[in-house]
N, C-alpha and C positions, 0 to 999 in steps of 0.2 A: 509209213511208220519208220522212224529213225532207229537204226540198229547199232549196237556196240558189242565188243567182245568182253567176256567175263570168264573168270576162272572160279568155279564153284565146287563145293563139296556136296555131292548129292545126298549122302547119308553118313552117319558116324562111321569112321574107319575106312570109307571108300576112297578110291583114287580121285585126284583132281580131274575135273572135266572142263574143257574149253567149250563154251557155248555162246551162241548169239542171243542177246536179250534186247528188248525194247529199252531205249534210253529213258530212265525214270524222270518223272516230274516232281519237283519239290512241292511239299505241302505247306500249310501255314507255319511260320517260324522255322522254315527249313531253307537250305540252299542246295543247288546241284553243283557239284565240283567236277571239273575236268581233271582227272588224276594225271599228274605228271610223273610221279614216282611213288612207290609204296615199299616200305621195308618188310622183310621177311623175318619174323621174330619167333623165337622158340615157343612163345605163348600161343602162336597160331595152332599149336598141337591141340589146344582146347577145342577149337572148331573142327580141326581135321579128325580128331578121334572121339569127339562127343563127350569131352570130360564133364561139361555141365549138362545134365539131363534135360534141361528146359530149352536148349537151342533148337530153333525151328530150321528145318532143312527143306530144299537146298539153301546153303548159306555161302556167301562170298567172304573169305577171310580178309585180314589186313587192317592193322590199327596203327600203322606208321605212314600216314598219308601226307603227301605234299602235292598241291595242285592250285588251281585258280577257279574262282567262282564263275560258273557258266550261266546260271539263272537263279534268281531269288524268288522265293514264295511270298505269299501275302504276309503281312505283319512283320516283315524284315526291315529294320530301319537303319542299322549301323553297318550294313554290308552291301556291296554293289558288285555288279558283273566286272570281271577281270581282277578283283582283289585276290592277292596270293595268300593262300591259307594252308594250314596244316590241321590234321585231326589225329589225336593220339589215343592212348588206352582209354582215357576218360571221355566217353562218347555222349555224355549228357547226364543231367540230374533233374529231379522233379521240382526243386525249389520250395517244397512244402514240408518235407520231413524235418525231424528235430535237428539232424546234422546240417541240413541246408539252412535252416533258420539261424544256425550258429555260424554260418559261412564256411562250414567244413564240407565243401561239395564233393571232395574225393571220397568221403565216407557216406555219401547219400544212400539211404535205405533202398532206393529204387534206381540206382545208377545204371546207365546204359554203357555198354562196351562196344566200341566200333569193331566190326568184323565178327562179333559174337551175338550181340542183341539185335543188330541190323547189319546189312551187307556193307563190307568194308572196301579196301582199296585195291584188291586184286581184280580190277575192272577199269574200263576207260572212263566211266562216269559213275558217280555215287551221290547219294543224298545224305545230308547230315543236319542235325538240329543246330541252330545258331549258337547254343550254349557250349557246343563242342569245338568251336572254331578258334584257332590261334592264328594271329597275323604272322606272315612269313616275310622277312626282309627281302627286298628286291634283289639284293646282291648275292643271296645264297643260292647255290646249286640245288635244285629240287631233290636230287638223289641224296645229297648230304643232309639236307633238311629233313627228309624222310627218316633217315637213320637216327637223327637227333630227337625225333618226336617221342620216342619211348626210352630207348637206352640212354640218350642224352639227357632227357628230362629227369629220369630216375637218378642218375649219378650226380648231376648238377644240383638237383633239389635236395637230395640227401646230404650232400657235403655242405651246402650253404646253411642247413639247419642243424649241423652237427655240434655246434658250440665251439668248434675250433677257431682260433684266431690266426691272423698272419704270423708266420714264423713257427707256429706250433707244428709238431711232428704228426703227420697224418699218413696212415698206411693204406695201400690199395692191395687187396688180396685178389689175385687173378688178373692176367693180362689177356683178356678176351674181348668179346663184344661189348660188355659193360666196362671192364677194367681199363681198356685202352683209352676210353673216354674219361674215366675217373682220374687217371694219372694226369691227363691234360688239364682238366678242370681244377684239380687240386693244386697244380703248379701255378695256374693263372690266378688262383685265389691267394697266392702268397704263402702257401704252406711249405714246410720241409717235407718232401714226399719220399716215402719208402715204398717201393713196389715189391710185392711178394708173389713168387711163383715157384713151381717145382722144376728143378733143373736149371742149367746155365743158359739154355737156348734163348730165353727171353730177355737176358740182361741188356744186350745192346739196344733192343727195341725199347725197353723200359727207359733207358737213359735218353734215347732219342725223343721219346714222348715227353720227357721232362723230369723223370725221377732223379732224385739226388742220391738215392741209395737203392741197391738191389739186394734182396735177401732170397737166397735159394732155400726154400723150405724142405727140399729133399736132402740137403747136405747139412743143415743146421736147424736148431730149434728157433723158429721165427719169433716166438714170444720172448725168448731170452735175448735175442739180438735187438728187439725193440726196446727192451728194458735197459740194455747197454747204452742206448741212445736217449734214455730218459723217459721212455714210455710214450705210447701214441695217444694223443688226445682223441683221435677217432680212427677207427679201422673200418674201411668200406669193404664189406665181404661180398664179392661178386661171383666167386666160383661156387656153384650149387652143391656144396658138400658140408653137411652138418658136422662131420668129423673134423674137417679142416678148419671150420669156423671155431669149433670148441677149443682147438689147440691154440688159438690166437688170443683168447680172452686174457691170459696172463701177460700179454704185451701191452695192455692198456695202462695209461697213467691214471693218477687220481682224477676222478670225475670224467674218466674216459668213456666213450660209447662205441660199442660194436654195432655198426649200421648194416643190417641184413637186407641185401637187395637181390642176391642170388637165390632163386626159388628152388627149394629142395624139400622133400618130405622126410628127410633124415632129421632126427632130433639133434638139437644143440645141447650138450651136456656140460654143466658147470657146477662146481661146488658153491653153495650159497654164500659161504664166507668170503670167497674170492670176489664176489660182487659187493658185499657189505664193506669189506676193507677197501677204502679208497672211493666208496660211493660210485661204483661203476655200473653201467647199464647195458642192456641189449635192446635194440630198437629195430623193428621192421620198417621198411619204407616202400611205398607204392607210388611210382611215377609222379603224377601231379595233374593239376587242372590246366585248362588252356592258357591261363595267365602264366602259370609256371613254365609251360612250353614256350610261350612268347619270350619270357626272360631268358630261357635257355638258348633259343635261336639268336636272340639279339646279342647275348654275351659271347656266344661262339663266333658270331660274325665280327664282333668288335675285337676279340682277342686272338683270332686266328686258330681256333680249335677245329679240327677236322676229323670226322670219322673215317676209318679205313673201310672201304666198301668194295664189294664185288657186284657188278651189274649184270642183270639178266633181263632179256625182253619179256614182256608179259606172257607171251606164248610159251616160254620156257619156265613158267612158275613152278612146275613139279620138279624140274631139275634144280632150280634155285632152292626150293624147300629141302630137297634131299641133301644138297650141299651144306645148308645151314644145320640140319639135323646130324650130319656126319661129324660136326665139331671141327672141321678142317678149314672152314671159311676164315678169311682174314679181312675184317672181323665181322662185318655186317653184310648181309645179302640184300640187295635192293632191286626191285622190279622197275623197269623204266618203260614208258609208253612211247 
């Protein structure tokens, strides 16, 4: 019996366990992936703490997977052994619900989530359905690709659907795990980029990442500053603070959009008239499908976009998770095999 190492959560709220498991076999329309790297995302708290009551335990977290196919199951036609692949938040769809029939796979009524619906990438080998696979360019470092599978896909996909055009002013709120990628993608898309963060400490980094303008929201009213620049066609809100997001709505231009990607339970408060005047809107955005991830990886590879990562070996997954939860990581934590 072939054995691998895995990091599992035995029950909701429990500490991570390093265990030996039998290497899984792929079933029909599945592949087995030799994991090369897996990002540690704040959303892994869903598995760690049992946020969704239907999660079956023990469960291996991890939805930012980069690896290569080790074995294919029956009925697999378009994938072969040694193909480099990634698996992100969208871990599969049923293909039969109304959303899927409309091609809206990200909103599948029975969508699967890697590391939540089934065991994810905190292990040496994992099994995934073929509809969850994204092709990974040969030239990409697996650790960087892993960090792009969720945070990268989320920011890239939200920005490219924002309605902003090259030379439009686009603001990125927060220079962290999502925001540092948002600034880079926004610049590569040809936008005039304003980075917004609290305090002066991130100014130099924001400019290095490609921001044209830095706005210190602790020292000035960011919405007023954006209006001085003509108003933002889109604001990518990455810092998970409903209060901070609410304060930015006044900085939108006519037909502007506040794109919400920073997950928070705090309400966003806005006077209805401020949305009516100028036809502004607030839109949430959730990662993307494997095709969106493929576009993200390819674009990052073509345009030299790089996530800033801290690497931890799989055996130190608990330490890497704690580092991520502390908010002190710069900026994505990735487990390497």
